[in-house]
TINULUM-499896 format. One line per field, with one value per residue: x, y, z of N, C-alpha, C in turn; residue number from 0; residue in three letters. Coordinates in nm, 2 decimals. Last residue first. Example, Ala and Ser with C-alpha at 12.3 -4.5 7.8 and 13.67 -1.06 7.14 Angstrom:
2
nc1 = c(1.28 / 1.32) $
nc2 = c(-0.22 / -0.57) $
nc3 = c(0.71 / 0.78) $
cac1 = c(1.37 / 1.23) $
cac2 = c(-0.11 / -0.45) $
cac3 = c(0.71 / 0.78) $
cc1 = c(1.29 / 1.32) $
cc2 = c(0.00 / -0.33) $
cc3 = c(0.79 / 0.78) $
pos = c(1 / 0) $
code = c(Ser / Ala) $
***
This chain:
138
nc1 = c(4.53 / 4.61 / 4.44 / 4.19 / 4.20 / 4.21 / 4.02 / 3.70 / 3.50 / 3.44 / 3.11 / 2.85 / 2.81 / 2.77 / 2.68 / 2.88 / 2.98 / 3.20 / 3.44 / 3.57 / 3.62 / 3.67 / 3.58 / 3.77 / 4.01 / 3.93 / 3.90 / 4.19 / 4.27 / 4.16 / 4.30 / 4.57 / 4.52 / 4.46 / 4.71 / 4.88 / 4.76 / 4.84 / 5.11 / 5.15 / 5.06 / 5.14 / 5.21 / 5.38 / 5.43 / 5.19 / 5.17 / 5.39 / 5.30 / 5.08 / 5.17 / 5.31 / 5.11 / 4.96 / 5.16 / 5.15 / 4.90 / 4.92 / 5.10 / 4.98 / 4.74 / 4.77 / 4.97 / 4.89 / 4.65 / 4.71 / 4.84 / 4.66 / 4.47 / 4.63 / 4.61 / 4.34 / 4.33 / 4.47 / 4.35 / 4.02 / 3.78 / 3.60 / 3.65 / 3.46 / 3.14 / 2.85 / 2.53 / 2.31 / 2.29 / 2.21 / 1.97 / 1.84 / 1.87 / 1.71 / 1.46 / 1.40 / 1.59 / 1.82 / 2.14 / 2.36 / 2.67 / 2.90 / 2.92 / 3.21 / 3.36 / 3.29 / 3.04 / 2.84 / 2.60 / 2.48 / 2.19 / 2.07 / 1.75 / 1.46 / 1.33 / 1.35 / 1.62 / 1.56 / 1.43 / 1.62 / 1.79 / 1.64 / 1.58 / 1.85 / 1.90 / 1.74 / 1.83 / 2.08 / 2.07 / 2.12 / 2.32 / 2.48 / 2.78 / 3.03 / 3.13 / 2.99 / 2.89 / 2.69 / 2.69 / 2.49 / 2.42 / 2.17) $
nc2 = c(2.10 / 2.13 / 1.95 / 2.04 / 2.26 / 2.16 / 2.04 / 2.12 / 1.88 / 1.85 / 1.88 / 1.80 / 1.91 / 1.69 / 1.81 / 1.78 / 1.59 / 1.50 / 1.65 / 1.57 / 1.30 / 1.27 / 1.28 / 1.38 / 1.19 / 0.96 / 1.06 / 1.09 / 0.81 / 0.70 / 0.81 / 0.73 / 0.46 / 0.45 / 0.55 / 0.34 / 0.16 / 0.26 / 0.22 / -0.05 / -0.24 / -0.50 / -0.59 / -0.63 / -0.39 / -0.30 / -0.44 / -0.31 / -0.04 / -0.07 / -0.13 / 0.11 / 0.27 / 0.18 / 0.20 / 0.50 / 0.54 / 0.47 / 0.63 / 0.89 / 1.06 / 1.34 / 1.35 / 1.16 / 1.26 / 1.52 / 1.43 / 1.29 / 1.53 / 1.65 / 1.52 / 1.53 / 1.79 / 1.85 / 1.66 / 1.74 / 1.74 / 1.52 / 1.28 / 1.24 / 1.41 / 1.36 / 1.43 / 1.60 / 1.66 / 1.39 / 1.39 / 1.55 / 1.43 / 1.21 / 1.32 / 1.42 / 1.25 / 1.30 / 1.36 / 1.23 / 1.08 / 1.09 / 1.11 / 1.16 / 0.91 / 0.81 / 0.93 / 0.90 / 1.02 / 0.94 / 0.95 / 0.89 / 0.74 / 0.71 / 0.59 / 0.74 / 0.67 / 0.41 / 0.49 / 0.64 / 0.41 / 0.26 / 0.42 / 0.45 / 0.17 / 0.18 / 0.33 / 0.32 / 0.36 / 0.64 / 0.72 / 0.96 / 0.77 / 0.53 / 0.38 / 0.45 / 0.44 / 0.58 / 0.57 / 0.65 / 0.73 / 0.75) $
nc3 = c(-3.72 / -3.98 / -4.12 / -4.05 / -4.25 / -4.49 / -4.64 / -4.80 / -5.00 / -5.35 / -5.42 / -5.32 / -5.07 / -4.78 / -4.48 / -4.19 / -3.99 / -4.10 / -4.07 / -3.83 / -3.93 / -4.28 / -4.56 / -4.72 / -4.63 / -4.77 / -5.04 / -5.06 / -5.02 / -5.23 / -5.46 / -5.38 / -5.40 / -5.67 / -5.80 / -5.73 / -5.90 / -6.16 / -6.19 / -6.28 / -6.49 / -6.42 / -6.11 / -5.90 / -5.76 / -5.65 / -5.41 / -5.27 / -5.27 / -5.12 / -4.87 / -4.82 / -4.79 / -4.58 / -4.36 / -4.39 / -4.31 / -4.04 / -3.94 / -3.98 / -4.01 / -4.07 / -4.28 / -4.45 / -4.50 / -4.63 / -4.84 / -4.99 / -5.03 / -5.18 / -5.42 / -5.49 / -5.52 / -5.75 / -5.93 / -5.89 / -5.75 / -5.84 / -5.73 / -5.57 / -5.53 / -5.37 / -5.45 / -5.48 / -5.76 / -5.85 / -5.74 / -5.92 / -6.17 / -6.09 / -6.07 / -6.35 / -6.63 / -6.78 / -6.78 / -7.00 / -6.86 / -6.70 / -6.35 / -6.20 / -5.98 / -5.73 / -5.52 / -5.23 / -5.04 / -4.73 / -4.54 / -4.23 / -4.16 / -4.17 / -4.33 / -4.55 / -4.60 / -4.71 / -4.94 / -5.08 / -5.14 / -5.30 / -5.53 / -5.63 / -5.70 / -5.91 / -6.09 / -6.23 / -6.50 / -6.53 / -6.27 / -6.02 / -6.03 / -6.05 / -5.83 / -5.50 / -5.17 / -4.95 / -4.59 / -4.33 / -3.97 / -3.75) $
cac1 = c(4.52 / 4.69 / 4.59 / 4.22 / 4.18 / 4.31 / 4.07 / 3.86 / 3.54 / 3.55 / 3.24 / 2.89 / 2.75 / 2.86 / 2.61 / 2.85 / 2.85 / 3.09 / 3.35 / 3.52 / 3.50 / 3.73 / 3.50 / 3.66 / 4.00 / 3.94 / 3.78 / 4.10 / 4.30 / 4.13 / 4.16 / 4.53 / 4.56 / 4.38 / 4.60 / 4.91 / 4.78 / 4.68 / 5.06 / 5.15 / 5.00 / 5.19 / 5.13 / 5.33 / 5.54 / 5.21 / 5.09 / 5.40 / 5.40 / 5.05 / 5.09 / 5.38 / 5.18 / 4.89 / 5.11 / 5.28 / 4.94 / 4.81 / 5.14 / 5.11 / 4.76 / 4.68 / 4.98 / 5.03 / 4.65 / 4.62 / 4.89 / 4.76 / 4.42 / 4.56 / 4.74 / 4.40 / 4.23 / 4.51 / 4.48 / 4.13 / 3.87 / 3.58 / 3.74 / 3.57 / 3.23 / 2.99 / 2.62 / 2.34 / 2.33 / 2.33 / 2.05 / 1.82 / 1.94 / 1.86 / 1.51 / 1.42 / 1.51 / 1.68 / 2.05 / 2.28 / 2.57 / 2.90 / 2.84 / 3.08 / 3.37 / 3.43 / 3.09 / 2.97 / 2.62 / 2.59 / 2.27 / 2.12 / 1.89 / 1.54 / 1.34 / 1.23 / 1.62 / 1.64 / 1.36 / 1.48 / 1.85 / 1.69 / 1.49 / 1.80 / 2.00 / 1.72 / 1.72 / 2.08 / 2.05 / 1.98 / 2.30 / 2.37 / 2.63 / 2.96 / 3.19 / 2.96 / 3.02 / 2.69 / 2.75 / 2.53 / 2.48 / 2.27) $
cac2 = c(2.07 / 2.20 / 1.92 / 1.91 / 2.31 / 2.24 / 1.97 / 2.15 / 1.97 / 1.83 / 1.90 / 1.78 / 1.97 / 1.69 / 1.76 / 1.85 / 1.69 / 1.42 / 1.69 / 1.68 / 1.31 / 1.28 / 1.21 / 1.44 / 1.35 / 0.97 / 1.02 / 1.18 / 0.93 / 0.65 / 0.83 / 0.88 / 0.50 / 0.41 / 0.64 / 0.47 / 0.13 / 0.24 / 0.35 / -0.03 / -0.09 / -0.43 / -0.59 / -0.73 / -0.44 / -0.23 / -0.48 / -0.44 / -0.05 / -0.03 / -0.24 / -0.04 / 0.32 / 0.18 / 0.10 / 0.43 / 0.60 / 0.39 / 0.48 / 0.85 / 0.91 / 1.29 / 1.43 / 1.15 / 1.13 / 1.50 / 1.50 / 1.23 / 1.39 / 1.71 / 1.54 / 1.40 / 1.74 / 1.91 / 1.65 / 1.71 / 1.83 / 1.64 / 1.31 / 1.22 / 1.32 / 1.40 / 1.33 / 1.54 / 1.76 / 1.44 / 1.30 / 1.59 / 1.54 / 1.19 / 1.26 / 1.51 / 1.24 / 1.37 / 1.31 / 1.33 / 1.03 / 1.15 / 1.06 / 1.22 / 1.01 / 0.84 / 0.86 / 0.94 / 0.97 / 1.03 / 0.90 / 0.98 / 0.72 / 0.80 / 0.52 / 0.74 / 0.80 / 0.42 / 0.39 / 0.69 / 0.52 / 0.20 / 0.40 / 0.57 / 0.24 / 0.06 / 0.37 / 0.31 / 0.23 / 0.59 / 0.67 / 0.87 / 0.78 / 0.67 / 0.44 / 0.41 / 0.44 / 0.47 / 0.62 / 0.54 / 0.78 / 0.68) $
cac3 = c(-3.57 / -3.90 / -4.13 / -4.01 / -4.09 / -4.42 / -4.53 / -4.77 / -4.88 / -5.24 / -5.44 / -5.44 / -5.17 / -4.90 / -4.59 / -4.29 / -3.97 / -4.11 / -4.17 / -3.81 / -3.83 / -4.17 / -4.46 / -4.72 / -4.61 / -4.64 / -4.98 / -5.08 / -4.93 / -5.10 / -5.44 / -5.38 / -5.29 / -5.61 / -5.80 / -5.67 / -5.76 / -6.13 / -6.15 / -6.14 / -6.46 / -6.53 / -6.22 / -5.94 / -5.81 / -5.78 / -5.52 / -5.30 / -5.35 / -5.27 / -4.95 / -4.84 / -4.91 / -4.70 / -4.40 / -4.43 / -4.43 / -4.14 / -3.94 / -4.04 / -3.98 / -3.96 / -4.15 / -4.39 / -4.46 / -4.51 / -4.76 / -4.93 / -4.95 / -5.04 / -5.34 / -5.45 / -5.42 / -5.62 / -5.89 / -5.97 / -5.73 / -5.90 / -5.84 / -5.51 / -5.63 / -5.37 / -5.46 / -5.36 / -5.66 / -5.89 / -5.67 / -5.78 / -6.15 / -6.13 / -5.97 / -6.24 / -6.50 / -6.82 / -6.70 / -6.98 / -6.92 / -6.81 / -6.47 / -6.25 / -6.11 / -5.78 / -5.63 / -5.28 / -5.18 / -4.81 / -4.65 / -4.30 / -4.19 / -4.05 / -4.20 / -4.48 / -4.56 / -4.58 / -4.85 / -5.03 / -5.06 / -5.20 / -5.44 / -5.57 / -5.58 / -5.79 / -6.02 / -6.09 / -6.47 / -6.55 / -6.38 / -6.07 / -5.98 / -6.12 / -5.92 / -5.62 / -5.25 / -5.05 / -4.71 / -4.40 / -4.10 / -3.80) $
cc1 = c(4.60 / 4.63 / 4.66 / 4.37 / 4.21 / 4.30 / 4.18 / 3.90 / 3.70 / 3.55 / 3.35 / 3.03 / 2.80 / 2.77 / 2.71 / 2.78 / 2.81 / 2.96 / 3.23 / 3.44 / 3.48 / 3.62 / 3.57 / 3.56 / 3.87 / 3.94 / 3.79 / 3.95 / 4.22 / 4.15 / 4.10 / 4.37 / 4.53 / 4.42 / 4.47 / 4.81 / 4.80 / 4.67 / 4.93 / 5.12 / 5.04 / 5.20 / 5.18 / 5.25 / 5.50 / 5.35 / 5.12 / 5.29 / 5.42 / 5.16 / 5.08 / 5.29 / 5.27 / 4.99 / 5.05 / 5.26 / 5.08 / 4.86 / 5.03 / 5.14 / 4.87 / 4.68 / 4.90 / 5.04 / 4.79 / 4.64 / 4.84 / 4.83 / 4.54 / 4.52 / 4.72 / 4.54 / 4.30 / 4.44 / 4.51 / 4.25 / 3.99 / 3.68 / 3.72 / 3.67 / 3.37 / 3.09 / 2.76 / 2.46 / 2.36 / 2.39 / 2.20 / 1.95 / 1.95 / 1.91 / 1.66 / 1.49 / 1.53 / 1.58 / 1.91 / 2.18 / 2.45 / 2.75 / 2.87 / 3.05 / 3.20 / 3.45 / 3.21 / 2.99 / 2.74 / 2.61 / 2.36 / 2.19 / 1.95 / 1.68 / 1.41 / 1.23 / 1.46 / 1.62 / 1.44 / 1.42 / 1.72 / 1.73 / 1.53 / 1.66 / 1.91 / 1.81 / 1.68 / 1.96 / 2.06 / 1.95 / 2.15 / 2.37 / 2.59 / 2.81 / 3.16 / 3.06 / 3.00 / 2.79 / 2.75 / 2.58 / 2.53 / 2.31) $
cc2 = c(1.96 / 2.17 / 2.03 / 1.89 / 2.17 / 2.25 / 2.03 / 2.08 / 2.00 / 1.93 / 1.86 / 1.81 / 1.93 / 1.77 / 1.81 / 1.79 / 1.77 / 1.51 / 1.63 / 1.73 / 1.44 / 1.32 / 1.21 / 1.37 / 1.42 / 1.12 / 1.02 / 1.16 / 1.07 / 0.74 / 0.79 / 0.90 / 0.67 / 0.45 / 0.58 / 0.55 / 0.29 / 0.22 / 0.35 / 0.12 / -0.04 / -0.28 / -0.48 / -0.72 / -0.56 / -0.31 / -0.41 / -0.49 / -0.23 / -0.07 / -0.20 / -0.12 / 0.15 / 0.18 / 0.08 / 0.28 / 0.51 / 0.42 / 0.41 / 0.72 / 0.86 / 1.15 / 1.38 / 1.24 / 1.10 / 1.37 / 1.49 / 1.31 / 1.32 / 1.60 / 1.59 / 1.42 / 1.59 / 1.85 / 1.71 / 1.67 / 1.83 / 1.74 / 1.44 / 1.28 / 1.35 / 1.33 / 1.40 / 1.46 / 1.71 / 1.55 / 1.36 / 1.51 / 1.60 / 1.30 / 1.24 / 1.46 / 1.35 / 1.35 / 1.38 / 1.27 / 1.18 / 1.15 / 1.14 / 1.16 / 1.05 / 0.94 / 0.89 / 0.87 / 1.00 / 0.94 / 1.00 / 0.94 / 0.85 / 0.81 / 0.59 / 0.66 / 0.82 / 0.57 / 0.41 / 0.61 / 0.58 / 0.30 / 0.34 / 0.52 / 0.37 / 0.12 / 0.29 / 0.35 / 0.21 / 0.44 / 0.63 / 0.83 / 0.94 / 0.67 / 0.54 / 0.48 / 0.39 / 0.49 / 0.49 / 0.59 / 0.66 / 0.70) $
cc3 = c(-3.52 / -3.74 / -4.01 / -4.01 / -4.02 / -4.29 / -4.45 / -4.65 / -4.86 / -5.13 / -5.31 / -5.52 / -5.30 / -5.01 / -4.72 / -4.41 / -4.07 / -4.06 / -4.17 / -3.93 / -3.82 / -4.06 / -4.32 / -4.61 / -4.61 / -4.57 / -4.80 / -5.02 / -4.94 / -5.00 / -5.30 / -5.37 / -5.29 / -5.46 / -5.72 / -5.69 / -5.68 / -5.96 / -6.11 / -6.10 / -6.34 / -6.55 / -6.31 / -6.08 / -5.91 / -5.86 / -5.64 / -5.42 / -5.37 / -5.34 / -5.09 / -4.92 / -4.94 / -4.82 / -4.55 / -4.45 / -4.48 / -4.26 / -4.04 / -4.05 / -4.03 / -3.92 / -4.01 / -4.26 / -4.39 / -4.44 / -4.60 / -4.83 / -4.91 / -4.95 / -5.20 / -5.38 / -5.39 / -5.50 / -5.76 / -5.89 / -5.80 / -5.87 / -5.91 / -5.61 / -5.60 / -5.44 / -5.45 / -5.36 / -5.55 / -5.79 / -5.72 / -5.70 / -6.01 / -6.11 / -5.99 / -6.13 / -6.39 / -6.72 / -6.72 / -6.88 / -6.91 / -6.88 / -6.58 / -6.35 / -6.11 / -5.90 / -5.68 / -5.43 / -5.22 / -4.93 / -4.73 / -4.42 / -4.24 / -4.07 / -4.11 / -4.34 / -4.48 / -4.55 / -4.69 / -4.92 / -5.01 / -5.09 / -5.29 / -5.47 / -5.53 / -5.66 / -5.92 / -6.02 / -6.32 / -6.49 / -6.40 / -6.22 / -6.00 / -6.08 / -6.00 / -5.73 / -5.40 / -5.15 / -4.82 / -4.52 / -4.18 / -3.96) $
pos = c(137 / 136 / 135 / 134 / 133 / 132 / 131 / 130 / 129 / 128 / 127 / 126 / 125 / 124 / 123 / 122 / 121 / 120 / 119 / 118 / 117 / 116 / 115 / 114 / 113 / 112 / 111 / 110 / 109 / 108 / 107 / 106 / 105 / 104 / 103 / 102 / 101 / 100 / 99 / 98 / 97 / 96 / 95 / 94 / 93 / 92 / 91 / 90 / 89 / 88 / 87 / 86 / 85 / 84 / 83 / 82 / 81 / 80 / 79 / 78 / 77 / 76 / 75 / 74 / 73 / 72 / 71 / 70 / 69 / 68 / 67 / 66 / 65 / 64 / 63 / 62 / 61 / 60 / 59 / 58 / 57 / 56 / 55 / 54 / 53 / 52 / 51 / 50 / 49 / 48 / 47 / 46 / 45 / 44 / 43 / 42 / 41 / 40 / 39 / 38 / 37 / 36 / 35 / 34 / 33 / 32 / 31 / 30 / 29 / 28 / 27 / 26 / 25 / 24 / 23 / 22 / 21 / 20 / 19 / 18 / 17 / 16 / 15 / 14 / 13 / 12 / 11 / 10 / 9 / 8 / 7 / 6 / 5 / 4 / 3 / 2 / 1 / 0) $
code = c(Glu / Arg / Val / Ser / Ser / Glu / Cys / Arg / Pro / Met / Arg / Gly / Pro / Trp / Arg / Gln / Ser / Leu / Arg / Asp / Pro / Ser / Ser / Ala / Cys / Ala / Leu / Ala / Ala / Ala / Glu / Ala / Leu / Tyr / Ala / Ala / His / Lys / Trp / Ala / Arg / Pro / Val / Arg / Arg / Ala / Leu / Gln / Trp / Thr / Leu / Arg / Val / Ala / Lys / Gly / Phe / Ala / Arg / Pro / Arg / Thr / Ala / Leu / Cys / Trp / Val / Leu / Gly / Leu / Leu / Leu / Ala / Gly / Ile / Gly / Gly / Ser / Leu / Val / Val / His / Thr / Arg / Glu / Asn / Glu / Leu / Arg / Asp / Asp / Ala / Asp / Val / Leu / Glu / Asp / Gly / Cys / Arg / Arg / Leu / Ser / Ile / Arg / Asp / Ile / Gln / Leu / Gly / Leu / Thr / Glu / Leu / Ala / Arg / Ile / Glu / Arg / Arg / Ile / Phe / Ser / His / Ser / Val / Lys / Pro / Tyr / Gln / Asn / Ile / Leu / Tyr / Ala / Val / Arg / Met) $
***
């Protein structure tokens, strides 16, 4: 079984409980994907935190290009679901002062969907955005 941990910033010193939980699950035979939206800016002094940092896929590490690629990939591979997501994003964005944030959240979700597409799940994420070009062409 494969389980993904999605955390805003990982690893951090305060996340030792998450690290222990992940290790316990791996001991039970589960495969754990560590996914962080942003790279933690704190200095990692603990060797275990540095190891976790190497094992963690960071969604926003690919920059704007990875976000745009994710949006294009979702449009090409899941047009109906992507259209619904865009409509919902637009409905939510009209009601709040910082509407652009909802578009950013959609782009983050698309980048994550692209990175975790079924043909990519057999790969271990090395801490950078996997390429999705082959999925778009299929």
